[in-house]
DSSP file (Angstrom, degrees, kcal/mol; ACC not computed):
  #  RESIDUE AA STRUCTURE BP1 BP2  ACC     N-H-->O    O-->H-N    N-H-->O    O-->H-N    TCO  KAPPA ALPHA  PHI   PSI    X-CA   Y-CA   Z-CA
    1    1 A X              0   0    0      0, 0.0     2,-0.0     0, 0.0     0, 0.0   0.000 360.0 360.0 360.0 142.0   17.1  186.1   95.6
    2    2 A X     >  -     0   0    0      1,-0.1     4,-2.3     4,-0.0     5,-0.2  -0.240 360.0-113.8 -78.6 162.9   16.0  188.3   98.5
    3    3 A X  H  > S+     0   0    0      2,-0.2     4,-2.4     1,-0.2     5,-0.1   0.952 118.6  52.2 -59.1 -50.9   12.7  187.7  100.5
    4    4 A X  H  > S+     0   0    0      1,-0.2     4,-2.5     2,-0.2    -1,-0.2   0.886 110.2  47.9 -61.9 -40.6   11.3  191.0   99.2
    5    5 A X  H  > S+     0   0    0      2,-0.2     4,-2.4     1,-0.2    -1,-0.2   0.914 111.9  49.5 -67.4 -38.1   12.1  190.1   95.5
    6    6 A X  H  X S+     0   0    0     -4,-2.3     4,-2.7     2,-0.2    -2,-0.2   0.912 109.7  52.2 -62.8 -43.1   10.5  186.7   95.9
    7    7 A X  H  X S+     0   0    0     -4,-2.4     4,-2.1     1,-0.2    -2,-0.2   0.923 110.3  48.4 -60.7 -46.6    7.4  188.4   97.5
    8    8 A X  H  X S+     0   0    0     -4,-2.5     4,-2.4     1,-0.2    -2,-0.2   0.912 110.5  51.3 -58.2 -44.5    7.2  190.7   94.4
    9    9 A X  H  X S+     0   0    0     -4,-2.4     4,-2.4     1,-0.2    -2,-0.2   0.912 109.9  48.9 -53.4 -50.8    7.5  187.8   92.1
   10   10 A X  H  X S+     0   0    0     -4,-2.7     4,-2.3     2,-0.2    -1,-0.2   0.864 109.9  51.8 -65.2 -36.3    4.7  185.9   93.8
   11   11 A X  H  X S+     0   0    0     -4,-2.1     4,-2.7     2,-0.2    -1,-0.2   0.916 109.1  49.8 -61.5 -44.3    2.5  188.9   93.7
   12   12 A X  H  X S+     0   0    0     -4,-2.4     4,-2.4     2,-0.2    -2,-0.2   0.868 109.4  52.4 -61.8 -39.8    3.1  189.3   90.1
   13   13 A X  H  X S+     0   0    0     -4,-2.4     4,-0.9     2,-0.2    -2,-0.2   0.919 110.1  48.5 -57.3 -48.2    2.3  185.7   89.5
   14   14 A X  H  <>S+     0   0    0     -4,-2.3     5,-1.9     1,-0.2     6,-0.7   0.890 111.0  50.5 -66.8 -37.9   -1.0  186.1   91.4
   15   15 A X  H ><5S+     0   0    0     -4,-2.7     3,-1.5     1,-0.2    -1,-0.2   0.916 105.8  55.1 -55.9 -46.5   -1.9  189.1   89.4
   16   16 A X  H 3<5S+     0   0    0     -4,-2.4    -1,-0.2     1,-0.3    -2,-0.2   0.716 112.7  43.3 -63.7 -20.1   -1.2  187.4   86.2
   17   17 A X  T 3<5S-     0   0    0     -4,-0.9    -1,-0.3    -3,-0.4    -2,-0.2   0.318 113.5-115.5-106.6   4.6   -3.6  184.7   87.2
   18   18 A X  T <>5S+     0   0    0     -3,-1.5     4,-2.0    -4,-0.3    -3,-0.2   0.553  79.5 123.7  73.0   9.5   -6.3  187.0   88.6
   19   19 A X  H  ><S+     0   0    0     -5,-1.9     4,-2.1    -6,-0.2    -4,-0.2   0.924  76.3  43.0 -69.0 -47.5   -6.0  185.7   92.1
   20   20 A X  H  4 S+     0   0    0     -6,-0.7    -1,-0.2    -9,-0.2    -5,-0.1   0.949 119.5  43.1 -66.5 -48.7   -5.2  189.0   93.6
   21   21 A X  H  4 S+     0   0    0     -7,-0.2    -2,-0.2     1,-0.2    -1,-0.2   0.869 131.5  21.1 -61.9 -39.3   -7.9  190.9   91.6
   22   22 A X  H  < S+     0   0    0     -4,-2.0    -3,-0.2     2,-0.1    -2,-0.2   0.467  96.8 108.9-115.3  -6.0  -10.6  188.3   92.0
   23   23 A X     <  -     0   0    0     -4,-2.1     2,-0.4    -5,-0.2    -4,-0.0  -0.400  55.2-138.4 -79.3 154.5   -9.7  186.3   95.0
   24   24 A X     >  -     0   0    0     -2,-0.1     4,-1.8     1,-0.1     3,-0.5  -0.911  16.1-127.8-109.0 139.5  -11.5  186.3   98.3
   25   25 A X  H  > S+     0   0    0     -2,-0.4     4,-2.0     1,-0.2     5,-0.1   0.857 111.4  53.3 -50.0 -40.4   -9.9  186.3  101.8
   26   26 A X  H  > S+     0   0    0      1,-0.2     4,-2.2     2,-0.2    -1,-0.2   0.900 106.4  54.9 -67.4 -37.8  -12.1  183.4  102.9
   27   27 A X  H  > S+     0   0    0     -3,-0.5     4,-2.2     1,-0.2    -1,-0.2   0.914 109.2  45.8 -56.0 -44.7  -10.9  181.4   99.8
   28   28 A X  H  X S+     0   0    0     -4,-1.8     4,-2.7     1,-0.2    -1,-0.2   0.820 108.8  56.5 -72.3 -29.1   -7.3  181.9  100.7
   29   29 A X  H  X S+     0   0    0     -4,-2.0     4,-2.5    -5,-0.2    -1,-0.2   0.899 107.1  49.3 -64.0 -40.2   -8.1  181.0  104.3
   30   30 A X  H  X S+     0   0    0     -4,-2.2     4,-2.2     1,-0.2    -2,-0.2   0.958 112.9  47.0 -59.9 -48.3   -9.5  177.6  103.0
   31   31 A X  H  X S+     0   0    0     -4,-2.2     4,-2.8     1,-0.2     5,-0.2   0.910 108.1  56.3 -63.9 -40.6   -6.3  177.1  101.0
   32   32 A X  H  X S+     0   0    0     -4,-2.7     4,-2.1     1,-0.2    -1,-0.2   0.934 108.4  48.0 -55.9 -47.7   -4.1  178.1  104.0
   33   33 A X  H  X S+     0   0    0     -4,-2.5     4,-2.4     2,-0.2    -1,-0.2   0.897 110.1  52.1 -61.5 -40.8   -5.8  175.3  106.1
   34   34 A X  H  X S+     0   0    0     -4,-2.2     4,-1.7     1,-0.2    -2,-0.2   0.939 113.0  44.6 -53.1 -48.8   -5.3  172.8  103.2
   35   35 A X  H  X S+     0   0    0     -4,-2.8     4,-1.9     2,-0.2    -2,-0.2   0.816 110.2  53.5 -73.4 -29.5   -1.6  173.7  103.1
   36   36 A X  H  X S+     0   0    0     -4,-2.1     4,-2.7    -5,-0.2    -1,-0.2   0.875 107.5  51.9 -71.4 -33.9   -1.2  173.6  106.8
   37   37 A X  H  X S+     0   0    0     -4,-2.4     4,-2.2     2,-0.2    -2,-0.2   0.871 108.1  51.4 -65.2 -34.0   -2.7  170.1  106.9
   38   38 A X  H  X S+     0   0    0     -4,-1.7     4,-2.5     2,-0.2    -2,-0.2   0.903 111.8  48.5 -64.0 -42.5   -0.1  169.1  104.1
   39   39 A X  H  X S+     0   0    0     -4,-1.9     4,-2.6     2,-0.2    -2,-0.2   0.935 109.6  51.5 -67.3 -43.8    2.6  170.5  106.4
   40   40 A X  H  X S+     0   0    0     -4,-2.7     4,-2.6     1,-0.2    -2,-0.2   0.908 111.7  46.9 -50.9 -49.8    1.2  168.6  109.4
   41   41 A X  H  X S+     0   0    0     -4,-2.2     4,-1.9     1,-0.2    -1,-0.2   0.922 111.4  51.3 -64.2 -44.7    1.3  165.4  107.5
   42   42 A X  H  <>S+     0   0    0     -4,-2.5     5,-2.5     2,-0.2     4,-0.4   0.894 110.1  48.9 -58.9 -42.2    4.8  166.1  106.2
   43   43 A X  H ><5S+     0   0    0     -4,-2.6     3,-1.5     1,-0.2    -2,-0.2   0.949 110.3  52.1 -60.1 -51.5    6.0  166.7  109.8
   44   44 A X  H 3<5S+     0   0    0     -4,-2.6    -1,-0.2     1,-0.3    -2,-0.2   0.821 113.2  43.1 -56.0 -34.6    4.4  163.5  110.9
   45   45 A X  T 3<5S-     0   0    0     -4,-1.9    -1,-0.3    -5,-0.2    -2,-0.2   0.444 107.0-128.0 -93.2   1.6    6.1  161.5  108.2
   46   46 A X  T < 5 +     0   0    0     -3,-1.5     2,-0.9    -4,-0.4    -3,-0.2   0.912  52.9 157.8  53.4  46.6    9.4  163.4  108.9
   47   47 A X     >< -     0   0    0     -5,-2.5     4,-2.1     1,-0.2    -1,-0.2  -0.829  23.1-173.6-106.1  91.7    9.5  164.2  105.1
   48   48 A X  H  > S+     0   0    0     -2,-0.9     4,-2.7     1,-0.2     5,-0.2   0.834  82.1  55.8 -61.0 -36.6   11.8  167.2  104.8
   49   49 A X  H  > S+     0   0    0      1,-0.2     4,-2.1     2,-0.2    -1,-0.2   0.941 111.9  41.3 -61.4 -48.3   11.2  167.7  101.1
   50   50 A X  H  > S+     0   0    0      2,-0.2     4,-2.4     1,-0.2    -2,-0.2   0.860 111.3  58.0 -74.0 -30.0    7.4  167.9  101.6
   51   51 A X  H  X S+     0   0    0     -4,-2.1     4,-2.7    -9,-0.2     5,-0.2   0.964 108.9  45.1 -57.2 -53.9    7.9  170.1  104.8
   52   52 A X  H  X S+     0   0    0     -4,-2.7     4,-2.5     1,-0.2    -2,-0.2   0.919 114.3  50.2 -59.8 -42.7    9.8  172.6  102.6
   53   53 A X  H  X S+     0   0    0     -4,-2.1     4,-2.3    -5,-0.2    -1,-0.2   0.939 111.6  46.6 -58.5 -49.4    7.1  172.4   99.9
   54   54 A X  H  X S+     0   0    0     -4,-2.4     4,-2.6     2,-0.2    -2,-0.2   0.876 112.2  50.0 -65.7 -43.0    4.3  172.9  102.3
   55   55 A X  H  X S+     0   0    0     -4,-2.7     4,-2.5     2,-0.2    -1,-0.2   0.932 112.2  48.7 -55.5 -48.6    6.0  175.9  103.9
   56   56 A X  H  X S+     0   0    0     -4,-2.5     4,-2.5    -5,-0.2    -2,-0.2   0.909 110.8  50.0 -57.3 -45.8    6.6  177.4  100.5
   57   57 A X  H  X S+     0   0    0     -4,-2.3     4,-2.8     1,-0.2    -1,-0.2   0.904 108.8  52.6 -62.6 -42.7    3.0  176.8   99.6
   58   58 A X  H  X S+     0   0    0     -4,-2.6     4,-2.6     1,-0.2     5,-0.2   0.930 107.9  51.3 -62.9 -43.1    1.9  178.5  102.8
   59   59 A X  H  X S+     0   0    0     -4,-2.5     4,-2.2     2,-0.2    -2,-0.2   0.917 109.1  50.3 -55.4 -42.5    4.0  181.6  102.1
   60   60 A X  H  X S+     0   0    0     -4,-2.5     4,-2.7     1,-0.2    -2,-0.2   0.947 111.4  49.4 -64.3 -44.5    2.5  181.8   98.6
   61   61 A X  H  X S+     0   0    0     -4,-2.8     4,-2.4     1,-0.2    -1,-0.2   0.894 112.1  47.9 -55.1 -44.1   -1.1  181.6  100.2
   62   62 A X  H  X S+     0   0    0     -4,-2.6     4,-2.5     2,-0.2    -1,-0.2   0.876 110.8  51.0 -65.9 -36.8   -0.2  184.3  102.7
   63   63 A X  H  X S+     0   0    0     -4,-2.2     4,-2.7    -5,-0.2    -2,-0.2   0.944 111.4  47.8 -66.1 -45.7    1.2  186.5  100.0
   64   64 A X  H  X S+     0   0    0     -4,-2.7     4,-2.4     1,-0.2    -2,-0.2   0.902 112.0  49.8 -61.2 -43.3   -2.0  186.0   97.9
   65   65 A X  H  X S+     0   0    0     -4,-2.4     4,-2.2     2,-0.2    -1,-0.2   0.910 111.5  48.3 -66.2 -43.0   -4.2  186.8  100.9
   66   66 A X  H  <>S+     0   0    0     -4,-2.5     5,-3.0     2,-0.2     4,-0.4   0.902 111.6  51.7 -61.9 -41.9   -2.1  190.0  101.7
   67   67 A X  H ><5S+     0   0    0     -4,-2.7     3,-0.6     2,-0.2    -2,-0.2   0.906 109.7  48.0 -59.9 -41.2   -2.4  191.0   98.0
   68   68 A X  H 3<5S+     0   0    0     -4,-2.4    -1,-0.2     1,-0.2    -2,-0.2   0.908 115.7  44.9 -67.0 -39.8   -6.2  190.6   98.0
   69   69 A X  T 3<5S-     0   0    0     -4,-2.2    -1,-0.2    -5,-0.2    -2,-0.2   0.447 111.3-124.0 -83.4   0.5   -6.3  192.6  101.3
   70   70 A X  T < 5 +     0   0    0     -3,-0.6     2,-0.3    -4,-0.4    -3,-0.2   0.955  69.0 126.1  54.5  51.7   -3.8  195.2   99.8
   71   71 A X      < -     0   0    0     -5,-3.0     2,-0.5    -6,-0.1    -1,-0.2  -0.951  64.2-111.2-131.7 162.1   -1.4  194.8  102.7
   72   72 A X     >  -     0   0    0     -2,-0.3     4,-2.0     1,-0.2     3,-0.2  -0.788  12.9-151.2 -96.1 121.8    2.3  194.0  102.5
   73   73 A X  H  > S+     0   0    0     -2,-0.5     4,-2.5     1,-0.2     5,-0.2   0.894  99.6  53.6 -58.6 -42.1    3.5  190.6  103.8
   74   74 A X  H  > S+     0   0    0      1,-0.2     4,-2.4     2,-0.2    -1,-0.2   0.837 106.7  53.1 -72.4 -30.4    6.9  191.9  104.8
   75   75 A X  H  > S+     0   0    0     -3,-0.2     4,-2.7     2,-0.2    -1,-0.2   0.931 109.2  48.9 -59.3 -47.4    5.1  194.7  106.9
   76   76 A X  H  X S+     0   0    0     -4,-2.0     4,-2.4     2,-0.2    -2,-0.2   0.938 112.7  47.3 -61.8 -47.9    3.1  192.0  108.7
   77   77 A X  H  X S+     0   0    0     -4,-2.5     4,-2.1     1,-0.2    -1,-0.2   0.932 113.6  47.2 -62.4 -42.6    6.3  189.9  109.4
   78   78 A X  H  X S+     0   0    0     -4,-2.4     4,-2.4     1,-0.2    -1,-0.2   0.892 111.9  51.9 -68.8 -37.8    8.2  193.0  110.6
   79   79 A X  H  X S+     0   0    0     -4,-2.7     4,-1.4     2,-0.2    -1,-0.2   0.897 109.8  49.2 -63.5 -38.0    5.1  194.0  112.8
   80   80 A X  H  X S+     0   0    0     -4,-2.4     4,-1.4     1,-0.2     3,-0.4   0.941 111.0  50.1 -62.8 -48.6    5.1  190.5  114.3
   81   81 A X  H  X S+     0   0    0     -4,-2.1     4,-2.4     1,-0.3     3,-0.3   0.883 106.1  54.6 -53.9 -45.9    8.8  190.7  115.0
   82   82 A X  H  < S+     0   0    0     -4,-2.4     4,-0.3     1,-0.2    -1,-0.3   0.811 107.8  51.9 -67.4 -27.1    8.4  194.1  116.7
   83   83 A X  H  < S+     0   0    0     -4,-1.4    -1,-0.2    -3,-0.4    -2,-0.2   0.838 120.8  31.0 -70.8 -33.7    5.8  192.5  119.1
   84   84 A X  H >< S+     0   0    0     -4,-1.4     3,-2.1    -3,-0.3    -2,-0.2   0.596  90.3  93.0-104.0 -12.7    8.0  189.7  120.1
   85   85 A X  T 3< S+     0   0    0     -4,-2.4    -1,-0.1     1,-0.3    -3,-0.1   0.794  93.1  40.6 -62.1 -28.8   11.6  191.0  120.0
   86   86 A X  T 3  S+     0   0    0     -4,-0.3    -1,-0.3    -3,-0.1     2,-0.2   0.284  84.4 122.6-103.2  16.0   11.7  192.0  123.6
   87   87 A X    <   -     0   0    0     -3,-2.1     2,-0.3    14,-0.0    14,-0.1  -0.556  50.5-148.9 -70.1 139.1    9.9  189.0  125.0
   88   88 A X        +     0   0    0     12,-0.5    12,-1.1    -2,-0.2     2,-0.3  -0.801  44.8  75.4-108.9 150.0   12.0  187.2  127.6
   89   89 A X  E     -A   99   0A   0     -2,-0.3     2,-0.3    10,-0.3    10,-0.2  -0.903  54.4-114.2 146.0-170.0   11.7  183.4  128.1
   90   90 A X  E     -A   98   0A   0      8,-1.8     8,-3.5    -2,-0.3     2,-0.6  -0.985  20.7-113.4-160.8 162.4   12.5  180.0  126.9
   91   91 A X  E     -A   97   0A   0     -2,-0.3     6,-0.2     6,-0.2    -2,-0.0  -0.871  34.5-139.2-106.0 124.6   11.0  176.8  125.5
   92   92 A X    >   -     0   0    0      4,-3.0     3,-1.1    -2,-0.6    -1,-0.0  -0.180  28.2-101.6 -73.1 173.8   11.3  173.8  127.8
   93   93 A X  T 3  S+     0   0    0      1,-0.3    -1,-0.1     2,-0.1    -2,-0.0   0.748 124.6  59.4 -63.6 -25.7   12.1  170.3  126.6
   94   94 A X  T 3  S-     0   0    0      2,-0.1    -1,-0.3     1,-0.0    -2,-0.0   0.556 122.0-108.0 -83.9  -7.1    8.5  169.6  127.0
   95   95 A X  S <  S+     0   0    0     -3,-1.1     2,-0.5     1,-0.3    -2,-0.1   0.663  74.6 135.6  93.8  21.4    7.6  172.3  124.5
   96   96 A X        -     0   0    0      2,-0.0    -4,-3.0     0, 0.0     2,-0.6  -0.848  50.3-137.4-101.1 129.7    6.2  174.8  127.1
   97   97 A X  E     -A   91   0A   0     -2,-0.5     2,-0.6    -6,-0.2    -6,-0.2  -0.789  16.5-159.7 -88.7 128.5    7.2  178.5  126.7
   98   98 A X  E     -A   90   0A   0     -8,-3.5    -8,-1.8    -2,-0.6     2,-0.3  -0.929   8.7-143.4-112.1 120.6    8.0  179.9  130.0
   99   99 A X  E     -A   89   0A   0     -2,-0.6     2,-0.3   -10,-0.2   -10,-0.3  -0.626  22.5-173.8 -77.9 138.2    7.9  183.8  130.1
  100  100 A X        -     0   0    0    -12,-1.1   -12,-0.5    -2,-0.3     2,-0.4  -0.889  15.9-148.0-127.0 163.2   10.5  185.4  132.3
  101  101 A X        -     0   0    0     -2,-0.3     2,-0.5   -14,-0.1   -14,-0.0  -0.998  18.7-128.1-130.6 138.1   11.2  188.9  133.4
  102  102 A X        -     0   0    0     -2,-0.4     2,-0.5     2,-0.0   -14,-0.0  -0.687  20.6-164.4 -84.7 128.1   14.6  190.2  134.1
  103  103 A X              0   0    0     -2,-0.5    -2,-0.0     1,-0.1     0, 0.0  -0.956 360.0 360.0-111.2 127.6   15.1  192.0  137.5
  104  104 A X              0   0    0     -2,-0.5    -1,-0.1     0, 0.0    -2,-0.0   0.389 360.0 360.0-115.4 360.0   18.1  194.2  138.0
């Protein structure tokens, strides 16, 4: 199944449960922080199954948030990519991103 089809299915799921029609952005933000905490715990425990579950849950919450705000998650994702696609740099072993510029 494609990302776009999964997004459509999740939106339909949220509509069927009244989440998109009746939900509030702040409620989804609270849920997002709950799911992010679960992801942090799963990473700390090196639990791949729970990491995947938490990432999926975060995607669902973001999809619900976008539905409530009447914006498209794929458009947000594409917009973020357009902002970063030309950035130059690398991540050091210490976890620090070093921005670089190319001189010709």
